[in-house]
C-alpha positions as CSV (number, residue, x, y, z in Angstrom):
1,M,-10.3,-38.4,-28.0
2,N,-9.0,-36.3,-25.5
3,N,-10.7,-33.6,-23.6
4,I,-9.3,-30.7,-21.2
5,Q,-10.1,-27.9,-19.7
6,L,-7.8,-25.4,-18.5
7,K,-7.2,-22.0,-16.7
8,V,-4.9,-20.0,-19.8
9,L,-3.9,-16.5,-20.3
10,I,-4.0,-15.4,-23.8
11,K,-1.0,-13.6,-25.0
12,S,-1.9,-13.8,-28.9
13,I,-5.0,-13.6,-31.3
14,N,-4.7,-13.8,-34.9
15,V,-8.4,-13.5,-36.8
16,S,-8.7,-15.4,-40.2
17,Y,-11.2,-16.5,-42.6
18,V,-11.5,-20.1,-43.7
19,G,-13.3,-21.8,-46.2
20,Q,-15.5,-21.0,-48.9
21,D,-18.0,-20.0,-46.0
22,S,-15.4,-17.6,-44.8
23,K,-15.8,-19.1,-41.5
24,L,-14.1,-17.4,-38.7
25,M,-11.1,-19.2,-37.5
26,V,-9.2,-17.4,-34.3
27,T,-5.8,-18.8,-33.8
28,G,-2.8,-18.1,-31.1
29,N,-1.1,-19.2,-28.3
30,C,-1.8,-19.2,-24.4
31,K,-0.1,-19.8,-21.4
32,F,-0.8,-22.5,-18.7
33,Q,0.6,-23.5,-15.2
34,H,1.2,-27.0,-14.3
35,Y,2.9,-28.7,-11.0
36,D,6.2,-30.2,-12.0
37,H,7.7,-32.0,-8.7
38,S,11.3,-32.4,-10.5
39,S,11.6,-28.5,-10.5
40,P,12.6,-26.3,-7.6
41,N,10.0,-23.7,-7.9
42,K,6.8,-26.9,-8.6
43,K,5.2,-24.5,-10.7
44,K,5.9,-24.4,-14.5
45,T,4.5,-22.2,-17.1
46,C,4.0,-23.7,-21.0
47,T,2.7,-22.1,-24.2
48,L,0.2,-23.9,-26.0
49,K,-0.8,-22.9,-29.5
50,Y,-4.7,-22.7,-30.5
51,K,-7.2,-22.7,-32.6
52,A,-10.8,-22.1,-32.4
53,F,-13.9,-22.0,-34.3
54,G,-17.7,-20.6,-33.9
55,Y,-18.8,-19.2,-30.6
56,A,-15.6,-20.0,-29.4
57,A,-13.9,-18.2,-32.1
58,R,-16.5,-15.1,-31.6
59,T,-15.6,-14.6,-28.3
60,L,-12.1,-15.2,-28.3
61,E,-12.1,-12.1,-31.3
62,K,-13.8,-10.0,-28.5
63,I,-11.3,-10.1,-25.8
64,K,-8.0,-8.5,-25.5
65,V,-5.0,-10.0,-24.8
66,N,-3.8,-10.8,-21.6
67,T,-7.0,-12.1,-20.5
68,T,-7.5,-15.0,-17.9
69,C,-10.2,-17.5,-19.7
70,I,-11.4,-21.0,-18.6
71,I,-11.5,-22.9,-21.8
72,S,-12.4,-26.5,-22.8
73,G,-11.4,-28.6,-25.8
74,S,-9.1,-31.3,-27.0
75,L,-5.9,-31.6,-28.0
76,D,-4.6,-32.3,-31.3
77,I,-0.9,-33.7,-30.8
78,Y,1.2,-34.1,-34.3
79,S,4.5,-36.2,-34.4
80,P,7.8,-35.4,-35.5
81,N,8.7,-34.4,-38.8
82,D,11.7,-33.5,-41.1
83,D,10.6,-29.6,-40.1
84,N,9.8,-30.0,-36.1
85,P,12.1,-32.8,-34.6
86,N,9.3,-32.5,-31.3
87,H,5.9,-33.5,-31.0
88,Q,3.7,-30.7,-31.5
89,A,0.2,-30.3,-29.8
90,I,-2.5,-27.8,-31.0
91,L,-5.5,-27.1,-28.6
92,N,-8.7,-27.0,-30.3
93,I,-10.9,-24.5,-28.4
94,S,-14.9,-25.5,-28.1
95,T,-15.8,-23.1,-25.2
96,V,-14.1,-19.9,-23.7
97,I,-15.0,-18.3,-20.4
98,P,-13.5,-15.3,-20.3
99,V,-12.6,-14.4,-16.4
100,E,-12.1,-11.1,-14.7
101,I,-9.8,-11.3,-11.9
102,L,-11.0,-8.7,-9.4
103,D,-7.9,-6.6,-7.0
104,T,-9.5,-7.8,-3.4
105,T,-7.1,-5.7,-1.5
106,E,-10.1,-3.3,-0.6
107,Y,-11.5,-5.9,0.6
108,N,-9.1,-7.5,2.3
109,K,-8.9,-4.6,5.1
110,V,-9.3,-5.5,8.9
111,V,-12.5,-4.2,10.1
112,S,-12.2,-2.6,13.6
113,K,-15.1,-2.7,16.6
114,P,-17.3,-0.4,16.3
115,K,-16.8,2.1,20.1
116,S,-20.3,2.3,21.8
117,T,-21.2,5.7,22.9
118,S,-23.6,5.0,25.3
119,E,-24.8,2.5,28.0
120,P,-26.6,-0.8,27.1
121,V,-30.5,-0.1,28.2
122,A,-31.6,-3.1,30.4
123,V,-34.7,-4.4,29.5
124,N,-37.4,-5.4,32.1
125,N,-39.8,-7.7,30.6
126,T,-41.9,-8.8,33.4
127,E,-45.2,-9.9,31.3
128,E,-45.0,-13.4,29.6
129,Q,-45.7,-13.1,25.6
130,T,-49.0,-15.1,24.9
131,E,-50.6,-16.5,21.7
132,E,-52.6,-13.5,22.0
133,S,-50.0,-11.2,22.4
134,S,-49.0,-8.6,19.2
135,D,-45.6,-9.5,20.1
136,Y,-45.3,-13.0,20.0
137,V,-42.9,-15.3,18.6
138,P,-43.4,-18.8,18.1
139,F,-40.4,-20.3,19.3
């Protein structure tokens, strides 16, 4: 069995109920990026069909399109046939973790050094601290 973990962008969500028990099934398309050393920009984006049942389907049902998710699942790869001349892959999602991408530009500002309005105060500590002293620090 093949397992896969990906960071994907959910592009479409189709909700349906299947079987006698009317189990929730969510299908759609997602995108992921991978590196291709033969292409000039090294990054490629691929679209992949997916399906999910159970808890993963409930999670996908509640999120919005264009949400980034971390998924775990397996790939079903189908051989070419008369209708499809190429191999096809469908991602079976078993776990979904929606990820919120935060705008961090607010946190990347340069912090300036605070300006001091007063001169530093010299401390003359002529007493040696002892264990009996209330300000004793043990190191």
